[in-house]
N, C-alpha and C positions, 0 to 999 in steps of 0.2 A: 542484752542489747535490745533497744526498741526497734519496732518494725520499720519506722521511718528512717532511723539511722542505718539500719541494715541495707535498705533500698538505696540510700545515698551512697554507701560504700560500694555497692554493686555497680552503680552508674559511674563512679569515679574509676573503678577498676576497668570498666569497659573502655573508657576514654584513654586510660593509660596504655591499654593493650591495642589501641588503634581501632576499636570497634565503632559501629555506628548505631548506638542504642535507639536513636530516634526512628530508625528504619526497621528495627527488629520486629519480626512477626507482623509486618504490614503487607497488605495485598494491594497491588496497583493494577487498575484496569486500563489497558491500552487498546483503543479502537483504531485499527489500521487498515488501509486500502488492501484489497485482496491480493494485488500483485506483490505485496510485501511479505506475504505469508511465510515463505521459507526463510528469508533473510531475517525478518523480525523475530521469528521463533529462536533463531540462533543467538541473536543479539540479546534477547530476553534471558536466555540461559546463561550467557556470559555475565550479564548484570547480576543475576542471582548468585552465581559462583563468587563474584567479587563482593557481594553484599549478603552474607549469610542471614537468613531470617526473612529477607524481602521476597515476595512472591509476585511475579508478573503474570497477569492473566490477559491473554490476547484475544481480541474479538475482531475477526476479519470479515469484510464484506465490501461491496462497492462504496466508494467515498460518499456518494449521495445518500445511500441507504444508512450509513453510519451517522450522517448529519441528521437524518430524519429521526433516528433512534435517540440521539442526544436532545433534539428539540422536544421529544415526547417525554423526556425525563429519565432516560436510561442512564445508569451510573457509569461515568467515564472519567478517568483522571488525565489521560493523555490522548490527543487526537492526531493521527497521521493521515493526511490526505494526499491524493495523487495529482492534484491540480490546484492552481491559484483560485479558481472560481469557487470551488467548494469551501476552501478555507476563508475566502472573502465572505461567503454567505454565513459561515459559522461566526465570523467576527461581527457581521451586521446584526446577527441575532443575539449577540452578546453571550455566546456559548463558550468562548475561549478568552484567555487573558492575552490581549494584544501584544503586551511587552515580551511575552514568552515565545511568540511566533518566530520560527526559524526555517530556512530552507535547508534540506539535508542530503538529498540525492537527486539524480536525474535518471532518465530512461530513454529508450528508443522504441518507436512503433514499427512493427513488421507485419508482413502478410505471410501466413503459414498455410500449409496443406497437409493432409495425412501422409505418413511416411511412404505409403505405396501408391500415392497419386501419380497419374501420368499427365496431369495438366501442365501446360507450358504457358506461364504468365510472365511477361517481361515488363509490363506497365499496368497502371490502374485501368487503362482503357480496355485491357484484355478481359476485365471482369464482365464486360458486355457480351462475351462469346456465349454461344448457345450451350456449350458443354459445361459452363459454370451456372449451375442451377440454384445453389444455396450458398449464401455468404453470411457468416456469423459476425455480428457486430454488437458490442456492448450498447445497451440502451443509452442514448445521449442524455436523457433526462437525469440519470443517476450515476452513470458510469463514465469517469473521465476518459478512459481509453476509447469509449464510444464517441465522445465529443471530439477527440483528436482525429478519429477515423472520419467522422462526419466533415470536419473542417477540411481534411485532405481531399475527400470526395467532392465536396462543394467546389473547391478550387479547380478540380479536374473536370467540372461540369457533369458529374456522374451521380450525385446523391439522389436526385429524383428519378433518374433513368433506372437505377438499380433497385428501386423500392420493392418490386415483386419478388426479388431474390433474398431479401433480408430475413435472417433468423435472429431476432433480438434476444440478447442474453442479459441476465441480471448482474453479471460481473465479468471481468476480463478472464477470470479462471473458468467460468462457464463456457466462454467462447473457446478456450483451450480444450476443454473436455469435449465439446461438440466436434472439433476438428480431430482430436486424438481418437475418438470413437468412430470417425468416418461418417458422422451424421450430417455433415456439411462438406462442401467442396473446398472451401477456404475460409479464413477468418482473420480478423485484425487483433493482434495481441502485442504486448510489450516483448522486447527481445529477452528479458529476464524470464518471462513465462515460457517462451519457447525453449529456453535453456533447461528448465526443470523437466521438460518432456522430451529430452534428447533421445532420439531413436524411435520416437512415436509420431513426431511431426517434423517437418522440415521448413526452414525459412526460404521463401522464394523471392522475396523482395523487401527492401527497406523502404519505409514510407516517411517522407520528410516534409511534405507540404502542410505543415501544421505548426501551432505554437510550440515553444520549447516545453518538454515534459519535465516539470519540476515538482518534487514532493516537498510537503511542508509538515511541520510538527509544532504542536502547541499544547500548553497546559490548559485544561478546561476551567471555566469559571466556577463550576459546581464542585470541583474536587475539595475534599476535606483533608487531602494529603499533599498540600502544595510543595513542601520541602522535598518529599520523596519523588513527586512528579517532576519537579525541576531537576532533581539529581539524575533521574532516568533520562530526561531530555538532554542534559549535558553529556551523559554517557553515549547516547546515540550520535552526538556530534564529535565524540572523541576519536582519535586515530585508530584505536583498537576496534571500535564498532564500525567505523568507516571501511576498515580492511575487510570486515565480514560482508558488508554490502557490496564491495568491489568484487569479492569472490563470487557473488551471485549475479554479477553483470551490471550492477548499478554504477553510474558515473558520479563524480563529485558535483556538488551544487555550486 
């Protein structure tokens, strides 16, 4: 039997058995917002289990940092951002395929303190108290959680007043680490971040004076694996994957 005929028969057998030969032994790079770390890892594992041979490689960082990496030519197949602004910038720079862009989960912003903190904070105005010396915030230039925090503090008339207290972080997970280790008095994170540090930090306030926190997903313009990338995106939107996100505290888009 010729090699070509043998390969054709293998492909036919895979289709008959319900396999996905086009995705076999393919690696997909997913750049996702830092706050998605735990949930996206589990979603990726579920996808790999359902698609033998496919390998999902996740790259987590602040959405703005991921955007900069893409703009500099970093290989990325799927981009998941924590806000509209970053995805809009990716679209303006022609880094994504606009038709693939989808909203997929939501989140909430909260103020947290170390588990052993004795601080009593009931409103954002309490951040001006003398006993509050260090407030961790994601850098608004690159961290969506930082932008949401800034928006809320501006509306409260506090953004400029609190400037001497800010400890700027490179991602929302860095804010979480600062608070968890007691290096700051308080910090702004998503409720899903606080949940993964249960027992080490405590939520003392929900922060609502900001734009809706909406996460978006898109296939990149540079991907050479469009079919696999689109299939993974569809999987993220599926009921099974959405159930995983819900388990980690994310809301529906």
